[in-house]
C-alpha positions as CSV (number, residue, x, y, z in Angstrom):
1,X,21.2,12.7,20.2
2,X,23.7,15.4,19.4
3,X,21.8,16.7,16.3
4,X,21.0,20.4,16.4
5,X,17.4,21.0,17.3
6,X,15.6,23.1,14.6
7,X,12.5,23.7,16.7
8,X,10.8,22.5,19.9
9,X,7.1,21.9,20.2
10,X,5.8,21.7,23.8
11,X,2.7,22.5,25.7
12,X,2.3,26.3,25.3
13,X,4.4,28.3,27.8
14,X,1.8,29.7,30.3
15,X,0.1,26.3,30.7
16,X,3.3,24.4,31.0
17,X,4.8,26.7,33.6
18,X,1.6,26.7,35.6
19,X,1.4,22.9,35.6
20,X,4.9,22.7,36.9
21,X,4.3,25.3,39.6
22,X,1.2,23.7,40.8
23,X,2.8,20.2,40.7
24,X,5.8,21.4,42.7
25,X,3.7,23.5,45.2
26,X,3.0,20.5,47.6
27,X,6.7,19.7,47.6
28,X,7.6,23.2,48.5
29,X,4.9,23.4,51.2
30,X,6.1,20.1,52.7
31,X,9.7,21.3,52.9
32,X,8.8,24.7,54.3
33,X,6.4,23.3,56.9
34,X,9.0,20.7,57.9
35,X,11.6,23.3,58.5
36,X,9.2,25.7,60.2
37,X,7.5,23.1,62.4
38,X,10.6,21.3,63.7
39,X,13.5,23.6,62.9
40,X,16.6,22.3,61.2
41,X,16.6,18.9,62.8
42,X,18.9,16.1,61.5
43,X,15.8,14.1,60.3
44,X,15.2,16.7,57.6
45,X,18.5,15.8,56.0
46,X,17.6,12.1,55.7
47,X,18.1,10.9,52.2
48,X,14.8,8.9,52.4
49,X,12.9,12.2,52.9
50,X,14.6,13.9,49.9
51,X,14.2,10.7,47.8
52,X,10.4,10.9,48.3
53,X,10.5,14.6,47.3
54,X,12.5,13.7,44.2
55,X,10.0,11.0,43.3
56,X,7.1,13.5,43.8
57,X,8.9,15.9,41.4
58,X,9.4,13.4,38.5
59,X,6.0,14.0,36.9
60,X,6.8,17.8,36.8
61,X,10.0,17.0,35.0
62,X,8.1,14.8,32.6
63,X,5.6,17.5,31.8
64,X,8.4,20.0,31.3
65,X,10.3,17.9,28.7
66,X,7.2,16.3,26.9
67,X,6.8,17.3,23.3
68,X,8.3,17.0,19.8
69,X,11.8,18.2,18.7
70,X,12.4,18.7,15.0
71,X,15.9,17.7,14.0
72,X,17.5,17.9,10.5
73,X,17.1,14.1,9.9
74,X,14.0,13.2,11.9
75,X,11.8,13.8,14.9
76,X,12.5,13.2,18.6
77,X,9.2,12.5,20.2
78,X,9.2,13.0,23.9
79,X,5.9,11.4,24.9
80,X,6.0,8.6,27.4
81,X,9.5,7.5,26.5
82,X,11.7,9.7,24.3
83,X,12.2,8.1,20.9
84,X,13.9,9.2,17.7
85,X,12.3,8.6,14.3
86,X,14.1,9.4,11.1
87,X,12.0,10.9,8.4
88,X,12.7,7.7,6.3
89,X,10.9,5.6,8.9
90,X,7.8,7.8,8.9
91,X,5.0,7.2,6.3
92,X,2.4,9.9,6.6
93,X,0.7,12.3,8.8
94,X,-2.8,13.9,9.3
95,X,-4.2,16.9,11.1
96,X,-7.9,16.4,11.7
97,X,-9.8,19.5,12.7
98,X,-13.2,19.6,14.2
99,X,-15.2,22.4,16.0
100,X,-13.6,21.6,19.4
101,X,-10.3,20.0,18.7
102,X,-7.5,19.3,16.2
103,X,-5.7,16.0,16.4
104,X,-2.2,15.5,14.9
105,X,-1.4,11.9,14.0
106,X,1.9,10.6,12.5
107,X,2.3,7.0,11.3
108,X,5.4,4.9,10.6
109,X,6.0,2.5,7.7
110,X,4.5,-0.4,9.6
111,X,1.2,1.5,10.0
112,X,1.9,2.1,13.7
113,X,1.0,5.4,15.3
114,X,4.2,7.3,16.2
115,X,2.4,10.3,17.6
116,X,-1.2,11.2,18.3
117,X,-1.9,14.3,20.3
118,X,-4.1,17.4,20.4
119,X,-2.6,20.2,18.3
120,X,-3.4,22.7,21.1
121,X,-0.8,20.8,23.2
122,X,2.0,21.7,20.8
123,X,3.5,25.2,20.6
124,X,4.4,26.7,17.2
125,X,2.3,24.1,15.4
126,X,2.6,25.8,11.9
127,X,6.4,25.3,12.1
128,X,6.0,21.6,13.0
129,X,3.5,21.1,10.1
130,X,6.0,22.9,7.8
131,X,8.7,20.4,8.7
132,X,6.3,17.5,8.2
133,X,5.2,18.9,4.8
134,X,8.8,19.3,3.8
135,X,10.0,15.8,4.8
136,X,7.0,13.5,4.4
137,X,5.0,12.7,1.3
138,X,2.1,14.9,2.4
139,X,-0.9,15.2,4.6
140,X,-3.3,12.5,4.0
141,X,-7.0,13.1,3.4
142,X,-9.2,12.2,6.4
143,X,-10.6,9.1,4.7
144,X,-7.3,7.7,3.5
145,X,-5.5,7.6,6.9
146,X,-5.1,4.5,9.0
147,X,-7.4,4.0,11.9
């Protein structure tokens, strides 16, 4: 976990920030209206109240950290649960482009999908593809990839 991160690939900045702002907006409104409506009463400092607010904020934290980190020896994929995959464990990758979307898929040696996401959801995609080209055997042709 202490490897230096060569590059980070997340949801592009304006979308990521707006998602976080709009996700946290109800929490902020709830806190503001609670203080304005009843003043600084002791009930507002109840840990149960703040615990619910923290639970409401967890999806925003997830959205903020979700993405792919390129490390010298592998990839740290932060989708669902953060996982580290050394380049030795990865088999191949493919970027399928169509008129409306481009899907990046990475497979491991056991033919399991390590990552499958829309390329538009990853910032600085050419740099990520460069790292994949450098460390993996090569982009597969669309007909040769696993389904």
